[in-house]
SEPA-805886 format. One record per atom (N, C-alpha, C): x, y negated, z negated. Coordinates in nm, 2 decimals. Example, Ala and Ser with C-alpha at 12.3 -4.5 7.8 and 13.67 -1.06 7.14 Angstrom:
2
<atom x="1.32" y="0.57" z="-0.78"/>
<atom x="1.23" y="0.45" z="-0.78"/>
<atom x="1.32" y="0.33" z="-0.78"/>
<atom x="1.28" y="0.22" z="-0.71"/>
<atom x="1.37" y="0.11" z="-0.71"/>
<atom x="1.29" y="0.00" z="-0.79"/>
END
This chain:
108
<atom x="-9.64" y="-13.78" z="-2.50"/>
<atom x="-9.53" y="-13.68" z="-2.52"/>
<atom x="-9.56" y="-13.60" z="-2.64"/>
<atom x="-9.57" y="-13.47" z="-2.63"/>
<atom x="-9.60" y="-13.38" z="-2.74"/>
<atom x="-9.47" y="-13.34" z="-2.80"/>
<atom x="-9.47" y="-13.33" z="-2.93"/>
<atom x="-9.35" y="-13.28" z="-3.01"/>
<atom x="-9.35" y="-13.13" z="-3.00"/>
<atom x="-9.23" y="-13.07" z="-2.99"/>
<atom x="-9.22" y="-12.93" z="-2.99"/>
<atom x="-9.14" y="-12.89" z="-3.11"/>
<atom x="-9.19" y="-12.79" z="-3.18"/>
<atom x="-9.13" y="-12.74" z="-3.30"/>
<atom x="-9.07" y="-12.60" z="-3.28"/>
<atom x="-8.97" y="-12.57" z="-3.35"/>
<atom x="-8.91" y="-12.44" z="-3.34"/>
<atom x="-8.76" y="-12.45" z="-3.33"/>
<atom x="-8.70" y="-12.36" z="-3.27"/>
<atom x="-8.55" y="-12.36" z="-3.26"/>
<atom x="-8.50" y="-12.46" z="-3.16"/>
<atom x="-8.39" y="-12.52" z="-3.20"/>
<atom x="-8.33" y="-12.62" z="-3.11"/>
<atom x="-8.25" y="-12.54" z="-3.00"/>
<atom x="-8.25" y="-12.59" z="-2.88"/>
<atom x="-8.18" y="-12.52" z="-2.77"/>
<atom x="-8.03" y="-12.52" z="-2.80"/>
<atom x="-7.96" y="-12.41" z="-2.76"/>
<atom x="-7.82" y="-12.39" z="-2.78"/>
<atom x="-7.75" y="-12.49" z="-2.69"/>
<atom x="-7.65" y="-12.56" z="-2.74"/>
<atom x="-7.57" y="-12.65" z="-2.66"/>
<atom x="-7.44" y="-12.59" z="-2.63"/>
<atom x="-7.39" y="-12.63" z="-2.51"/>
<atom x="-7.26" y="-12.59" z="-2.46"/>
<atom x="-7.16" y="-12.69" z="-2.51"/>
<atom x="-7.04" y="-12.65" z="-2.53"/>
<atom x="-6.93" y="-12.74" z="-2.57"/>
<atom x="-6.90" y="-12.83" z="-2.45"/>
<atom x="-6.88" y="-12.96" z="-2.48"/>
<atom x="-6.84" y="-13.05" z="-2.38"/>
<atom x="-6.96" y="-13.11" z="-2.30"/>
<atom x="-7.08" y="-13.07" z="-2.33"/>
<atom x="-7.20" y="-13.12" z="-2.26"/>
<atom x="-7.27" y="-13.22" z="-2.34"/>
<atom x="-7.31" y="-13.33" z="-2.29"/>
<atom x="-7.37" y="-13.44" z="-2.36"/>
<atom x="-7.51" y="-13.39" z="-2.41"/>
<atom x="-7.54" y="-13.43" z="-2.54"/>
<atom x="-7.67" y="-13.38" z="-2.59"/>
<atom x="-7.78" y="-13.47" z="-2.54"/>
<atom x="-7.89" y="-13.41" z="-2.49"/>
<atom x="-8.00" y="-13.48" z="-2.44"/>
<atom x="-8.13" y="-13.43" z="-2.50"/>
<atom x="-8.22" y="-13.51" z="-2.53"/>
<atom x="-8.35" y="-13.47" z="-2.59"/>
<atom x="-8.43" y="-13.40" z="-2.49"/>
<atom x="-8.49" y="-13.28" z="-2.52"/>
<atom x="-8.56" y="-13.21" z="-2.42"/>
<atom x="-8.69" y="-13.28" z="-2.37"/>
<atom x="-8.74" y="-13.37" z="-2.45"/>
<atom x="-8.87" y="-13.43" z="-2.41"/>
<atom x="-8.85" y="-13.56" z="-2.33"/>
<atom x="-8.73" y="-13.61" z="-2.31"/>
<atom x="-8.71" y="-13.73" z="-2.24"/>
<atom x="-8.65" y="-13.70" z="-2.11"/>
<atom x="-8.71" y="-13.77" z="-2.01"/>
<atom x="-8.66" y="-13.75" z="-1.87"/>
<atom x="-8.54" y="-13.84" z="-1.85"/>
<atom x="-8.43" y="-13.78" z="-1.79"/>
<atom x="-8.31" y="-13.85" z="-1.76"/>
<atom x="-8.29" y="-13.85" z="-1.61"/>
<atom x="-8.24" y="-13.96" z="-1.56"/>
<atom x="-8.21" y="-13.96" z="-1.42"/>
<atom x="-8.05" y="-13.96" z="-1.41"/>
<atom x="-8.00" y="-13.86" z="-1.36"/>
<atom x="-7.85" y="-13.85" z="-1.35"/>
<atom x="-7.79" y="-13.84" z="-1.49"/>
<atom x="-7.69" y="-13.93" z="-1.52"/>
<atom x="-7.62" y="-13.92" z="-1.64"/>
<atom x="-7.65" y="-14.04" z="-1.73"/>
<atom x="-7.77" y="-14.10" z="-1.71"/>
<atom x="-7.80" y="-14.23" z="-1.79"/>
<atom x="-7.83" y="-14.20" z="-1.93"/>
<atom x="-7.81" y="-14.30" z="-2.01"/>
<atom x="-7.84" y="-14.29" z="-2.16"/>
<atom x="-7.96" y="-14.38" z="-2.18"/>
<atom x="-8.04" y="-14.36" z="-2.27"/>
<atom x="-8.16" y="-14.45" z="-2.29"/>
<atom x="-8.11" y="-14.59" z="-2.31"/>
<atom x="-8.18" y="-14.68" z="-2.24"/>
<atom x="-8.14" y="-14.82" z="-2.23"/>
<atom x="-8.14" y="-14.90" z="-2.37"/>
<atom x="-8.23" y="-14.87" z="-2.46"/>
<atom x="-8.23" y="-14.94" z="-2.58"/>
<atom x="-8.10" y="-14.92" z="-2.66"/>
<atom x="-8.05" y="-14.80" z="-2.67"/>
<atom x="-7.93" y="-14.77" z="-2.74"/>
<atom x="-7.81" y="-14.84" z="-2.68"/>
<atom x="-7.80" y="-14.84" z="-2.55"/>
<atom x="-7.69" y="-14.91" z="-2.48"/>
<atom x="-7.69" y="-15.06" z="-2.50"/>
<atom x="-7.81" y="-15.12" z="-2.49"/>
<atom x="-7.82" y="-15.26" z="-2.50"/>
<atom x="-7.79" y="-15.31" z="-2.65"/>
<atom x="-7.83" y="-15.23" z="-2.74"/>
<atom x="-7.80" y="-15.27" z="-2.88"/>
<atom x="-7.65" y="-15.26" z="-2.91"/>
<atom x="-7.59" y="-15.15" z="-2.86"/>
<atom x="-7.45" y="-15.14" z="-2.89"/>
<atom x="-7.37" y="-15.24" z="-2.81"/>
<atom x="-7.42" y="-15.28" z="-2.70"/>
<atom x="-7.35" y="-15.39" z="-2.62"/>
<atom x="-7.36" y="-15.52" z="-2.69"/>
<atom x="-7.48" y="-15.55" z="-2.75"/>
<atom x="-7.49" y="-15.68" z="-2.82"/>
<atom x="-7.41" y="-15.68" z="-2.95"/>
<atom x="-7.40" y="-15.57" z="-3.01"/>
<atom x="-7.31" y="-15.56" z="-3.13"/>
<atom x="-7.17" y="-15.58" z="-3.10"/>
<atom x="-7.12" y="-15.53" z="-2.99"/>
<atom x="-6.98" y="-15.55" z="-2.94"/>
<atom x="-6.96" y="-15.69" z="-2.91"/>
<atom x="-7.05" y="-15.76" z="-2.85"/>
<atom x="-7.03" y="-15.90" z="-2.81"/>
<atom x="-7.03" y="-15.99" z="-2.94"/>
<atom x="-7.11" y="-15.96" z="-3.03"/>
<atom x="-7.11" y="-16.03" z="-3.16"/>
<atom x="-6.98" y="-16.01" z="-3.24"/>
<atom x="-6.93" y="-15.89" z="-3.24"/>
<atom x="-6.81" y="-15.86" z="-3.31"/>
<atom x="-6.69" y="-15.93" z="-3.24"/>
<atom x="-6.69" y="-15.93" z="-3.11"/>
<atom x="-6.58" y="-16.00" z="-3.03"/>
<atom x="-6.59" y="-16.15" z="-3.06"/>
<atom x="-6.71" y="-16.21" z="-3.06"/>
<atom x="-6.72" y="-16.35" z="-3.10"/>
<atom x="-6.67" y="-16.38" z="-3.24"/>
<atom x="-6.70" y="-16.29" z="-3.33"/>
<atom x="-6.66" y="-16.31" z="-3.47"/>
<atom x="-6.50" y="-16.30" z="-3.48"/>
<atom x="-6.44" y="-16.21" z="-3.41"/>
<atom x="-6.30" y="-16.19" z="-3.41"/>
<atom x="-6.23" y="-16.31" z="-3.35"/>
<atom x="-6.28" y="-16.36" z="-3.24"/>
<atom x="-6.22" y="-16.48" z="-3.18"/>
<atom x="-6.24" y="-16.60" z="-3.26"/>
<atom x="-6.35" y="-16.62" z="-3.33"/>
<atom x="-6.37" y="-16.73" z="-3.42"/>
<atom x="-6.27" y="-16.73" z="-3.54"/>
<atom x="-6.25" y="-16.61" z="-3.59"/>
<atom x="-6.16" y="-16.60" z="-3.71"/>
<atom x="-6.02" y="-16.63" z="-3.66"/>
<atom x="-5.98" y="-16.57" z="-3.55"/>
<atom x="-5.84" y="-16.60" z="-3.50"/>
<atom x="-5.82" y="-16.75" z="-3.47"/>
<atom x="-5.92" y="-16.82" z="-3.41"/>
<atom x="-5.91" y="-16.96" z="-3.39"/>
<atom x="-5.90" y="-17.04" z="-3.52"/>
<atom x="-5.98" y="-17.00" z="-3.62"/>
<atom x="-5.98" y="-17.07" z="-3.75"/>
<atom x="-5.84" y="-17.05" z="-3.82"/>
<atom x="-5.78" y="-16.93" z="-3.81"/>
<atom x="-5.65" y="-16.91" z="-3.87"/>
<atom x="-5.55" y="-17.00" z="-3.80"/>
<atom x="-5.55" y="-17.01" z="-3.66"/>
<atom x="-5.46" y="-17.09" z="-3.59"/>
<atom x="-5.48" y="-17.24" z="-3.63"/>
<atom x="-5.61" y="-17.28" z="-3.65"/>
<atom x="-5.64" y="-17.42" z="-3.69"/>
<atom x="-5.59" y="-17.45" z="-3.83"/>
<atom x="-5.59" y="-17.35" z="-3.92"/>
<atom x="-5.54" y="-17.37" z="-4.05"/>
<atom x="-5.39" y="-17.39" z="-4.05"/>
<atom x="-5.32" y="-17.31" z="-3.96"/>
<atom x="-5.18" y="-17.32" z="-3.94"/>
<atom x="-5.14" y="-17.46" z="-3.89"/>
<atom x="-5.22" y="-17.51" z="-3.79"/>
<atom x="-5.20" y="-17.64" z="-3.73"/>
<atom x="-5.22" y="-17.75" z="-3.84"/>
<atom x="-5.32" y="-17.73" z="-3.92"/>
<atom x="-5.35" y="-17.83" z="-4.03"/>
<atom x="-5.23" y="-17.83" z="-4.13"/>
<atom x="-5.18" y="-17.72" z="-4.16"/>
<atom x="-5.06" y="-17.72" z="-4.26"/>
<atom x="-4.94" y="-17.78" z="-4.19"/>
<atom x="-4.92" y="-17.76" z="-4.07"/>
<atom x="-4.81" y="-17.82" z="-4.00"/>
<atom x="-4.83" y="-17.97" z="-3.99"/>
<atom x="-4.95" y="-18.01" z="-3.97"/>
<atom x="-4.98" y="-18.16" z="-3.96"/>
<atom x="-4.95" y="-18.23" z="-4.09"/>
<atom x="-5.00" y="-18.16" z="-4.20"/>
<atom x="-4.98" y="-18.22" z="-4.34"/>
<atom x="-4.83" y="-18.23" z="-4.37"/>
<atom x="-4.76" y="-18.12" z="-4.33"/>
<atom x="-4.61" y="-18.12" z="-4.36"/>
<atom x="-4.54" y="-18.23" z="-4.28"/>
<atom x="-4.58" y="-18.25" z="-4.15"/>
<atom x="-4.52" y="-18.35" z="-4.07"/>
<atom x="-4.55" y="-18.49" z="-4.12"/>
<atom x="-4.67" y="-18.51" z="-4.17"/>
<atom x="-4.71" y="-18.64" z="-4.22"/>
<atom x="-4.63" y="-18.67" z="-4.35"/>
<atom x="-4.62" y="-18.57" z="-4.44"/>
<atom x="-4.55" y="-18.59" z="-4.56"/>
<atom x="-4.40" y="-18.61" z="-4.54"/>
<atom x="-4.34" y="-18.56" z="-4.43"/>
<atom x="-4.20" y="-18.58" z="-4.40"/>
<atom x="-4.18" y="-18.70" z="-4.31"/>
<atom x="-4.28" y="-18.78" z="-4.29"/>
<atom x="-4.27" y="-18.90" z="-4.21"/>
<atom x="-4.23" y="-18.87" z="-4.06"/>
<atom x="-4.27" y="-18.76" z="-4.01"/>
<atom x="-4.24" y="-18.73" z="-3.87"/>
<atom x="-4.37" y="-18.76" z="-3.79"/>
<atom x="-4.39" y="-18.88" z="-3.76"/>
<atom x="-4.52" y="-18.93" z="-3.71"/>
<atom x="-4.53" y="-18.89" z="-3.56"/>
<atom x="-4.42" y="-18.87" z="-3.49"/>
<atom x="-4.42" y="-18.83" z="-3.35"/>
<atom x="-4.48" y="-18.69" z="-3.32"/>
<atom x="-4.48" y="-18.61" z="-3.43"/>
<atom x="-4.54" y="-18.48" z="-3.42"/>
<atom x="-4.69" y="-18.47" z="-3.44"/>
<atom x="-4.74" y="-18.58" z="-3.50"/>
<atom x="-4.88" y="-18.58" z="-3.53"/>
<atom x="-4.98" y="-18.57" z="-3.41"/>
<atom x="-4.94" y="-18.65" z="-3.31"/>
<atom x="-5.04" y="-18.66" z="-3.19"/>
<atom x="-5.05" y="-18.52" z="-3.13"/>
<atom x="-4.95" y="-18.44" z="-3.10"/>
<atom x="-4.97" y="-18.31" z="-3.04"/>
<atom x="-5.04" y="-18.22" z="-3.13"/>
<atom x="-5.02" y="-18.23" z="-3.26"/>
<atom x="-5.08" y="-18.14" z="-3.35"/>
<atom x="-5.23" y="-18.17" z="-3.36"/>
<atom x="-5.27" y="-18.30" z="-3.36"/>
<atom x="-5.41" y="-18.34" z="-3.36"/>
<atom x="-5.48" y="-18.29" z="-3.24"/>
<atom x="-5.41" y="-18.31" z="-3.12"/>
<atom x="-5.47" y="-18.26" z="-2.99"/>
<atom x="-5.49" y="-18.11" z="-2.99"/>
<atom x="-5.39" y="-18.04" z="-3.04"/>
<atom x="-5.40" y="-17.89" z="-3.05"/>
<atom x="-5.52" y="-17.85" z="-3.14"/>
<atom x="-5.54" y="-17.92" z="-3.25"/>
<atom x="-5.65" y="-17.89" z="-3.34"/>
<atom x="-5.78" y="-17.92" z="-3.27"/>
<atom x="-5.79" y="-18.03" z="-3.20"/>
<atom x="-5.91" y="-18.06" z="-3.12"/>
<atom x="-5.94" y="-17.96" z="-3.02"/>
<atom x="-5.84" y="-17.91" z="-2.95"/>
<atom x="-5.86" y="-17.80" z="-2.85"/>
<atom x="-5.91" y="-17.68" z="-2.92"/>
<atom x="-5.86" y="-17.64" z="-3.03"/>
<atom x="-5.91" y="-17.52" z="-3.10"/>
<atom x="-6.05" y="-17.54" z="-3.15"/>
<atom x="-6.08" y="-17.66" z="-3.19"/>
<atom x="-6.22" y="-17.69" z="-3.23"/>
<atom x="-6.32" y="-17.68" z="-3.11"/>
<atom x="-6.27" y="-17.73" z="-3.00"/>
<atom x="-6.36" y="-17.73" z="-2.88"/>
<atom x="-6.38" y="-17.58" z="-2.83"/>
<atom x="-6.28" y="-17.50" z="-2.83"/>
<atom x="-6.29" y="-17.36" z="-2.80"/>
<atom x="-6.38" y="-17.29" z="-2.89"/>
<atom x="-6.37" y="-17.31" z="-3.02"/>
<atom x="-6.45" y="-17.24" z="-3.12"/>
<atom x="-6.60" y="-17.29" z="-3.10"/>
<atom x="-6.62" y="-17.42" z="-3.07"/>
<atom x="-6.75" y="-17.47" z="-3.05"/>
<atom x="-6.82" y="-17.40" z="-2.93"/>
<atom x="-6.75" y="-17.39" z="-2.82"/>
<atom x="-6.81" y="-17.32" z="-2.71"/>
<atom x="-6.83" y="-17.18" z="-2.73"/>
<atom x="-6.75" y="-17.11" z="-2.80"/>
<atom x="-6.77" y="-16.97" z="-2.84"/>
<atom x="-6.90" y="-16.96" z="-2.92"/>
<atom x="-6.91" y="-17.05" z="-3.02"/>
<atom x="-7.03" y="-17.04" z="-3.11"/>
<atom x="-7.16" y="-17.07" z="-3.03"/>
<atom x="-7.16" y="-17.16" z="-2.94"/>
<atom x="-7.28" y="-17.20" z="-2.87"/>
<atom x="-7.32" y="-17.12" z="-2.75"/>
<atom x="-7.22" y="-17.10" z="-2.66"/>
<atom x="-7.26" y="-17.05" z="-2.53"/>
<atom x="-7.22" y="-16.91" z="-2.50"/>
<atom x="-7.13" y="-16.84" z="-2.57"/>
<atom x="-7.10" y="-16.71" z="-2.53"/>
<atom x="-7.19" y="-16.61" z="-2.61"/>
<atom x="-7.31" y="-16.59" z="-2.55"/>
<atom x="-7.41" y="-16.50" z="-2.60"/>
<atom x="-7.44" y="-16.39" z="-2.51"/>
<atom x="-7.49" y="-16.28" z="-2.56"/>
<atom x="-7.53" y="-16.17" z="-2.46"/>
<atom x="-7.64" y="-16.22" z="-2.36"/>
<atom x="-7.64" y="-16.16" z="-2.25"/>
<atom x="-7.73" y="-16.20" z="-2.14"/>
<atom x="-7.87" y="-16.19" z="-2.19"/>
<atom x="-7.91" y="-16.08" z="-2.26"/>
<atom x="-8.05" y="-16.06" z="-2.31"/>
<atom x="-8.09" y="-16.17" z="-2.40"/>
<atom x="-8.00" y="-16.22" z="-2.48"/>
<atom x="-8.03" y="-16.33" z="-2.57"/>
<atom x="-8.06" y="-16.46" z="-2.50"/>
<atom x="-7.99" y="-16.48" z="-2.39"/>
<atom x="-8.01" y="-16.60" z="-2.31"/>
<atom x="-8.14" y="-16.60" z="-2.23"/>
<atom x="-8.18" y="-16.48" z="-2.18"/>
<atom x="-8.30" y="-16.47" z="-2.10"/>
<atom x="-8.43" y="-16.45" z="-2.18"/>
<atom x="-8.41" y="-16.42" z="-2.30"/>
<atom x="-8.53" y="-16.39" z="-2.39"/>
<atom x="-8.62" y="-16.52" z="-2.40"/>
<atom x="-8.75" y="-16.51" z="-2.36"/>
<atom x="-8.83" y="-16.62" z="-2.37"/>
<atom x="-8.86" y="-16.66" z="-2.51"/>
<atom x="-8.87" y="-16.79" z="-2.54"/>
<atom x="-8.90" y="-16.83" z="-2.68"/>
<atom x="-9.05" y="-16.83" z="-2.70"/>
<atom x="-9.10" y="-16.78" z="-2.81"/>
<atom x="-9.25" y="-16.78" z="-2.83"/>
<atom x="-9.30" y="-16.91" z="-2.87"/>
END
């Protein structure tokens, strides 16, 4: 692919910018940019979910400590179970919810 120097072509308003030396089929965008932005979105979503679950787990922990100090022992079992469920959800998000390309990538 040869580089062309000179004036840039005039663009119309509302039309997507395309590089003149790259062939496009229809309205597709180059795949590398799409895949990278998709992976970033998945990682950001995983991070947000993990933070939300950790905040909920901290709230459950404070409720558990408060119930234990107030000698309300009947409330401890549901709180411990809820904390375990939060831990299990966070563990699965951490281990298994990965982008498809990361799971299919062969290990060297």
